[in-house]
C-alpha positions as semicolon CSV with decimal commas, in nm:
position;residue;x (nm);y (nm);z (nm)
1;X;0,006;0,007;0,019
2;X;0,141;0,349;-0,102
3;X;0,034;0,651;0,092
4;X;0,120;1,012;0,053
5;X;0,209;1,042;0,435
6;X;0,285;0,784;0,701
7;X;0,223;0,959;1,059
8;X;0,372;0,791;1,343
9;X;0,193;0,875;1,660
10;X;-0,199;0,902;1,689
11;X;-0,211;1,135;1,996
12;X;-0,313;1,511;1,933
13;X;-0,042;1,606;1,697
14;X;-0,045;1,312;1,504
15;X;-0,429;1,294;1,484
16;X;-0,453;1,671;1,386
17;X;-0,189;1,628;1,106
18;X;-0,365;1,314;0,962
19;X;-0,727;1,492;0,943
20;X;-0,609;1,809;0,793
21;X;-0,422;1,618;0,525
22;X;-0,693;1,376;0,445
23;X;-0,932;1,666;0,428
24;X;-0,707;1,803;0,140
25;X;-0,718;1,487;-0,026
26;X;-0,403;1,300;0,066
27;X;-0,375;0,934;0,148
28;X;-0,274;0,902;0,506
29;X;-0,175;0,625;0,750
30;X;-0,179;0,683;1,115
31;X;0,021;0,453;1,317
32;X;-0,006;0,425;1,705
33;X;0,174;0,159;1,920
34;X;-0,037;0,210;2,219
35;X;-0,415;0,090;2,271
36;X;-0,650;0,359;2,351
37;X;-0,825;0,512;2,561
38;X;-0,503;0,602;2,755
39;X;-0,425;0,807;3,070
40;X;-0,116;1,034;3,024
41;X;0,074;1,252;3,234
42;X;-0,053;1,595;3,103
43;X;-0,195;1,913;3,229
44;X;-0,494;1,854;3,039
45;X;-0,547;2,230;2,947
46;X;-0,593;2,359;2,595
47;X;-0,590;2,735;2,518
48;X;-0,907;2,871;2,341
49;X;-0,667;2,979;2,090
50;X;-0,663;2,611;1,970
51;X;-1,048;2,586;1,929
52;X;-1,050;2,699;1,550
53;X;-0,810;2,419;1,479
54;X;-1,039;2,168;1,671
55;X;-1,339;2,301;1,483
56;X;-1,158;2,238;1,139
57;X;-1,115;1,869;1,265
58;X;-1,483;1,850;1,337
59;X;-1,440;1,817;1,712
60;X;-1,496;2,160;1,813
61;X;-1,845;2,098;1,956
62;X;-1,786;1,779;2,111
63;X;-1,461;1,893;2,265
64;X;-1,645;2,191;2,435
65;X;-1,908;1,964;2,551
66;X;-1,718;1,705;2,713
67;X;-1,433;1,926;2,859
68;X;-1,449;2,086;3,201
69;X;-1,568;2,417;3,312
70;X;-1,434;2,709;3,108
71;X;-1,120;2,846;3,254
72;X;-1,177;3,230;3,303
73;X;-0,918;3,348;3,557
74;X;-0,555;3,277;3,618
75;X;-0,364;3,269;3,945
76;X;-0,051;3,177;4,136
77;X;-0,018;2,979;4,428
78;X;0,325;2,989;4,610
79;X;0,403;2,958;4,974
80;X;0,141;3,110;5,177
81;X;0,035;3,350;4,906
82;X;-0,272;3,301;4,657
83;X;-0,294;3,566;4,384
84;X;-0,574;3,573;4,134
85;X;-0,567;3,771;3,829
86;X;-0,828;4,048;3,814
87;X;-0,914;3,989;3,460
88;X;-1,197;3,730;3,353
89;X;-1,126;3,596;2,999
90;X;-1,199;3,281;2,812
91;X;-0,851;3,111;2,835
92;X;-0,965;2,754;2,755
93;X;-1,076;2,415;2,885
94;X;-0,932;2,093;3,029
95;X;-1,016;1,756;2,899
96;X;-0,840;1,424;3,000
97;X;-0,621;1,273;2,739
98;X;-0,813;0,925;2,773
99;X;-1,096;1,124;2,594
100;X;-0,914;1,400;2,384
101;X;-0,691;1,140;2,193
102;X;-0,993;0,908;2,120
103;X;-1,197;1,192;1,996
104;X;-0,912;1,332;1,771
105;X;-0,827;0,985;1,658
106;X;-1,171;0,867;1,571
107;X;-1,223;1,198;1,370
108;X;-0,901;1,150;1,169
109;X;-1,022;0,810;1,074
110;X;-1,389;0,915;1,000
111;X;-1,229;1,159;0,759
112;X;-1,045;0,882;0,575
113;X;-0,719;0,817;0,738
114;X;-0,598;0,444;0,778
115;X;-0,536;0,369;1,118
116;X;-0,280;0,086;1,226
117;X;-0,313;0,045;1,587
118;X;-0,169;-0,106;1,818
119;X;0,112;-0,143;1,565
120;X;0,465;0,005;1,615
121;X;0,703;0,131;1,333
122;X;0,988;-0,134;1,348
123;X;1,187;0,002;1,038
124;X;1,208;0,282;0,804
125;X;1,411;0,320;0,492
126;X;1,463;0,587;0,222
127;X;1,388;0,490;-0,127
128;X;1,389;0,688;-0,463
129;X;1,035;0,807;-0,433
130;X;1,001;0,835;-0,053
131;X;1,017;0,578;0,242
132;X;0,934;0,209;0,310
133;X;0,793;0,156;0,651
134;X;0,737;-0,157;0,820
135;X;0,452;-0,142;1,053
136;X;0,446;-0,481;1,261
137;X;0,415;-0,754;0,982
138;X;0,284;-0,486;0,721
139;X;0,512;-0,321;0,485
140;X;0,365;0,023;0,326
141;X;0,545;0,304;0,145
142;X;0,475;0,681;0,149
143;X;0,610;1,006;0,000
144;X;0,689;1,165;0,328
145;X;0,691;1,055;0,701
146;X;0,589;1,263;0,995
147;X;0,700;1,187;1,352
148;X;0,435;1,290;1,602
149;X;0,532;1,021;1,860
150;X;0,628;1,238;2,150
151;X;0,954;1,280;2,290
152;X;0,944;1,064;2,638
153;X;0,899;0,734;2,467
154;X;1,024;0,763;2,116
155;X;1,244;0,493;2,016
156;X;1,491;0,425;1,723
157;X;1,590;0,681;1,502
158;X;1,307;0,920;1,658
159;X;1,491;0,860;2,008
160;X;1,582;1,189;2,176
161;X;1,940;1,143;2,295
162;X;2,019;1,324;2,656
163;X;2,223;1,241;2,955
164;X;2,088;1,263;3,312
165;X;2,135;1,579;3,484
166;X;2,023;1,732;3,822
167;X;1,814;1,982;3,665
168;X;1,590;1,706;3,462
169;X;1,240;1,734;3,538
170;X;0,993;1,450;3,639
171;X;0,645;1,492;3,584
172;X;0,355;1,370;3,797
173;X;-0,031;1,410;3,743
174;X;-0,329;1,288;3,947
175;X;-0,728;1,351;3,935
176;X;-0,923;1,463;4,244
177;X;-1,292;1,464;4,338
178;X;-1,467;1,734;4,567
179;X;-1,183;1,989;4,537
180;X;-1,253;2,319;4,679
181;X;-1,068;2,501;4,363
182;X;-1,297;2,803;4,257
183;X;-1,491;2,763;3,959
184;X;-1,292;2,871;3,659
185;X;-0,986;2,939;3,817
186;X;-0,629;2,793;3,695
187;X;-0,357;2,868;3,932
188;X;0,003;2,815;3,864
189;X;0,197;2,632;4,158
190;X;0,548;2,734;4,248
191;X;0,695;2,531;4,520
192;X;1,056;2,452;4,603
193;X;1,231;2,277;4,312
194;X;0,923;2,237;4,108
195;X;0,609;2,401;3,974
196;X;0,241;2,274;3,855
197;X;-0,090;2,375;3,815
198;X;-0,468;2,281;3,915
199;X;-0,735;2,299;3,666
200;X;-1,106;2,170;3,671
201;X;-1,115;1,892;3,393
202;X;-1,396;1,664;3,281
203;X;-1,629;1,476;3,482
204;X;-1,605;1,704;3,783
205;X;-1,250;1,629;3,846
206;X;-0,972;1,846;3,924
207;X;-0,650;1,775;3,767
208;X;-0,313;1,831;3,959
209;X;-0,004;1,825;3,727
210;X;0,349;1,908;3,833
211;X;0,706;1,890;3,759
212;X;1,003;1,869;4,005
213;X;1,370;1,854;3,973
214;X;1,563;1,550;3,966
215;X;1,772;1,648;4,281
216;X;1,482;1,807;4,453
217;X;1,295;1,471;4,409
218;X;1,585;1,302;4,563
219;X;1,556;1,511;4,876
220;X;1,164;1,454;4,896
221;X;1,200;1,085;4,884
222;X;1,431;1,110;5,181
223;X;1,176;1,336;5,374
224;X;0,880;1,102;5,274
225;X;0,960;0,769;5,228
226;X;0,723;0,549;5,007
227;X;0,609;0,633;4,658
228;X;0,777;0,904;4,461
229;X;0,428;1,052;4,356
230;X;0,289;1,051;4,713
231;X;0,616;1,208;4,849
232;X;0,583;1,486;4,583
233;X;0,219;1,540;4,682
234;X;0,333;1,588;5,029
235;X;0,605;1,820;4,953
236;X;0,339;2,048;4,758
237;X;0,100;2,040;5,033
238;X;0,358;2,111;5,300
239;X;0,490;2,423;5,103
240;X;0,180;2,561;4,932
241;X;-0,094;2,691;5,117
242;X;-0,333;2,725;4,807
243;X;-0,292;2,366;4,715
244;X;-0,375;2,268;5,080
245;X;-0,696;2,462;5,082
246;X;-0,815;2,336;4,722
247;X;-0,726;1,994;4,822
248;X;-0,846;1,966;5,194
249;X;-1,158;1,770;5,141
250;X;-1,060;1,606;4,813
251;X;-1,031;1,248;4,727
252;X;-0,779;1,123;4,485
253;X;-0,930;0,921;4,177
254;X;-0,715;0,639;4,060
255;X;-0,358;0,633;4,087
256;X;-0,071;0,901;4,036
257;X;0,081;0,906;3,701
258;X;0,453;0,982;3,641
259;X;0,684;1,043;3,344
260;X;1,013;1,189;3,265
261;X;1,261;1,319;3,238
262;X;1,122;1,620;3,044
263;X;1,393;1,816;2,882
264;X;1,217;2,137;2,743
265;X;1,392;2,278;2,425
266;X;1,381;2,308;2,047
267;X;1,484;1,970;1,876
268;X;1,481;1,831;1,533
269;X;1,212;1,991;1,300
270;X;1,294;1,839;0,956
271;X;1,556;1,611;0,860
272;X;1,629;1,370;0,580
273;X;1,263;1,389;0,452
274;X;1,106;1,331;0,777
275;X;0,900;1,608;0,952
276;X;0,875;1,619;1,321
277;X;0,573;1,766;1,509
278;X;0,423;1,799;1,869
279;X;0,672;1,766;2,142
280;X;0,926;1,555;1,995
281;X;0,998;1,872;1,771
282;X;0,999;2,116;2,056
283;X;0,881;2,114;2,384
284;X;0,811;2,427;2,640
285;X;0,824;2,414;3,021
286;X;0,478;2,279;3,107
287;X;0,477;2,595;3,345
288;X;0,281;2,759;3,083
289;X;0,029;2,490;3,030
290;X;0,051;2,515;2,661
291;X;0,191;2,159;2,572
292;X;-0,124;2,012;2,407
293;X;-0,201;2,348;2,238
294;X;0,151;2,362;2,100
295;X;0,123;2,011;1,976
296;X;-0,205;2,067;1,797
297;X;-0,110;2,415;1,644
298;X;0,231;2,277;1,517
299;X;0,059;2,006;1,326
300;X;-0,184;2,277;1,175
301;X;0,130;2,476;1,058
302;X;0,285;2,174;0,932
303;X;-0,015;2,032;0,737
304;X;-0,089;2,375;0,591
305;X;0,265;2,417;0,451
306;X;0,264;2,052;0,310
307;X;-0,073;2,097;0,149
308;X;0,039;2,425;-0,016
309;X;0,363;2,254;-0,149
310;X;0,607;2,472;0,097
311;X;0,728;2,184;0,337
312;X;1,077;2,333;0,311
313;X;0,962;2,639;0,511
314;X;0,832;2,448;0,803
315;X;1,147;2,462;1,032
316;X;1,167;2,858;0,998
317;X;0,789;2,901;1,045
318;X;0,782;2,679;1,354
319;X;1,061;2,873;1,500
320;X;0,905;3,219;1,450
321;X;0,567;3,084;1,586
322;X;0,667;2,869;1,888
323;X;1,047;2,974;1,988
324;X;0,921;3,281;2,157
325;X;0,682;3,066;2,375
326;X;0,931;2,820;2,466
327;X;1,190;3,107;2,578
328;X;0,897;3,267;2,767
329;X;0,830;2,927;2,947
330;X;1,198;2,875;3,035
331;X;1,193;3,224;3,209
332;X;0,869;3,149;3,398
333;X;0,994;2,814;3,515
334;X;1,314;2,947;3,652
335;X;1,113;3,222;3,837
336;X;0,885;2,941;3,968
337;X;1,156;2,708;4,092
338;X;1,422;2,961;4,209
339;X;1,297;3,078;4,570
340;X;1,466;3,406;4,561
341;X;1,340;3,483;4,228
342;X;0,999;3,341;4,292
343;X;0,939;3,593;4,591
344;X;1,076;3,892;4,383
345;X;0,837;3,801;4,110
346;X;0,545;3,740;4,352
347;X;0,608;4,098;4,486
348;X;0,577;4,226;4,133
349;X;0,260;4,054;4,076
350;X;0,112;4,142;4,392
351;X;0,164;4,497;4,306
352;X;0,022;4,465;3,948
353;X;-0,194;4,147;3,939
354;X;-0,278;4,221;3,574
355;X;0,077;4,100;3,461
356;X;-0,049;3,742;3,555
357;X;-0,283;3,770;3,247
358;X;0,006;3,955;3,042
359;X;0,231;3,683;3,111
360;X;-0,009;3,434;3,000
361;X;-0,063;3,630;2,668
362;X;0,318;3,629;2,598
363;X;0,324;3,235;2,644
364;X;0,082;3,195;2,374
365;X;-0,274;3,190;2,489
366;X;-0,380;3,466;2,288
367;X;-0,173;3,405;1,961
368;X;-0,356;3,417;1,633
369;X;-0,405;3,049;1,521
370;X;-0,598;3,089;1,182
371;X;-0,457;3,005;0,842
372;X;-0,210;3,049;0,708
373;X;-0,073;2,947;1,039
374;X;0,232;3,190;0,999
């Protein structure tokens, strides 16, 4: 079987790319090695700026109906300080990946993408007219290959090479029932050695997601023997009053999830005829809660360029669009994880609370995402 494109990974980035290309008449194979539905370590928040792409992918209404309450206000919880921005605005919604991934995958398949799942790409070789891909026991060919398989678990030629470092981040995530988080509020959590967020997700759940440095995690595990996730939660509760108040009467649903290490930055975007999208291409610090939105938007950008015969512009267009967001996230993460810097920043935010919303806009929550995506 010959395709115009083989897309490796059926998460948000891969499924959006598949849907947009199929709508333009491309023959697309969508390859996913894991069964769905699946829970993932993810903040679950999707910016309102991403909604136009979801509507183009025919899931705008179903997403809005399934997601949690609209996020209308941002805040910061650090130490004994709880700060809420004065501005009400439609910032976005949160939806668990066990629902979002299925929704986007099924829309791509309904549009005409051929799904291979659960199937792993086991080999990939160049040929004169493109690529030959072995998918389990099946061999297919394609003009181009799109890697949308994420950075944390990518293997083979898509693997992200790196060496362990004390500054590596490990991510944790859990859902809670009956939290006291104010309706519509999404606070950033800044605690010693890490950062995170709370948001009301689907089905009445509140999602807590966080990242913590490798060296601080080792110290936390010494203070709180037992499972790493339970120690991280104890560390956050002990150091962050806003989280204690929000989760005081809450009950955890299911188990904590963990992943990592997360190493934010810009990686390969286009190499040897292979295009990279989603967080395998580039990843912002999760502190700005833009991970899923960036994955979806980068696939929108890639698909638009490919459809218009401008794929060679992808790397430069990607950097123009997303590099400022990654740099902003790095700055915010440094402020959140550094006690002294965090206190200075909080002093500024307390004097001018509107800067919380301004920072969110700078991090990408108010960027234009309409075609031509440039």
